[in-house]
ZAMI-316193 format. One line per 3 residues: number of its first residue (from 0); their letters; for each residue x negated, y, z negated of C-alpha. Coordinates in steps of 0.2 Angstrom, whole numbers. Each point is the difference from the previous one (the first is absolute). Example, Ala and Ser with C-alpha at 12.3 -4.5 7.8 and 13.67 -1.06 7.14 Angstrom:
2
0> as> -62,-22,-39 ~ -6,17,3
//
This chain:
105
0> xxx> 22,46,-35 ~ -5,0,-17 ~ 3,-15,-12
3> xxx> 1,-2,-18 ~ -2,-19,-7 ~ 3,-4,-18
6> xxx> 1,-16,-11 ~ 3,-3,-17 ~ -4,-12,-14
9> xxx> 14,0,-12 ~ -4,0,-19 ~ 6,-16,-8
12> xxx> 14,8,-10 ~ 8,9,16 ~ 19,-6,2
15> xxx> 8,-6,17 ~ 11,16,-1 ~ -15,11,-1
18> xxx> -7,-7,15 ~ 16,1,9 ~ 1,18,-6
21> xxx> -17,4,7 ~ 5,-8,17 ~ 15,11,0
24> xxx> -8,15,-4 ~ -14,-1,12 ~ 13,-4,15
27> xxx> 10,15,-6 ~ -15,10,7 ~ 8,-3,17
30> xxx> 8,16,6 ~ -6,10,-15 ~ -19,3,3
33> xxx> -4,12,13 ~ -11,-9,14 ~ 3,-18,-7
36> xxx> 5,-9,16 ~ 1,-19,-8 ~ 0,-8,-17
39> xxx> -1,-20,-2 ~ -2,-10,-15 ~ 0,-17,-7
42> xxx> -9,-15,-8 ~ -18,-3,5 ~ 0,-17,8
45> xxx> -18,-2,3 ~ -10,-13,-7 ~ -15,13,-2
48> xxx> 11,12,-9 ~ -12,1,-16 ~ 15,1,-12
51> xxx> 9,14,11 ~ 17,-7,1 ~ 9,16,6
54> xxx> -4,10,15 ~ 5,14,11 ~ -5,11,16
57> xxx> 5,17,3 ~ -2,9,17 ~ -3,18,1
60> xxx> 1,14,14 ~ -18,3,-6 ~ -12,2,-15
63> xxx> 8,17,-5 ~ 17,-8,-1 ~ -8,-14,-11
66> xxx> -10,13,-11 ~ 18,9,-3 ~ 8,-17,-5
69> xxx> -12,-3,-14 ~ 5,16,-9 ~ 19,-1,5
72> xxx> 12,1,-15 ~ 9,-17,5 ~ -18,-9,1
75> xxx> -5,9,-17 ~ 16,-7,-7 ~ -4,-17,4
78> xxx> -17,0,-6 ~ 6,7,-17 ~ 7,-18,-4
81> xxx> -9,-11,13 ~ -18,3,-4 ~ 0,-7,-18
84> xxx> 7,-16,8 ~ -13,-4,13 ~ -18,-1,6
87> xxx> 1,7,17 ~ -11,-1,16 ~ 3,14,13
90> xxx> -7,2,18 ~ 2,14,12 ~ -5,1,19
93> xxx> 2,9,16 ~ 4,-13,13 ~ -15,2,12
96> xxx> 7,-11,13 ~ 14,12,6 ~ -4,9,16
99> xxx> 2,20,-1 ~ 14,7,9 ~ -12,7,14
102> xxx> -8,-16,3 ~ 4,-12,14 ~ 6,-18,-4
//
């Protein structure tokens, strides 16, 4: 599995309505982005969050599906209004701890 993780530092003038809209728009990717298996978002509760107060994780079928998501029209529409409101951090990784289908457990 391939994971995309993100965190946002909201700019000081961002409203609660804008934050709620970002959450709703991200959750609306469910069932609309090919290869996207799961989407989870919420407030960052870590005491080590370094100012990132909103976080999310997406699970994809593979790197190609995540790459396609990055240029998907629904994602680009979100970015068009969201990017000016945040300082983001993103991490992508392939889960190396999973066994390949042909490996014995």
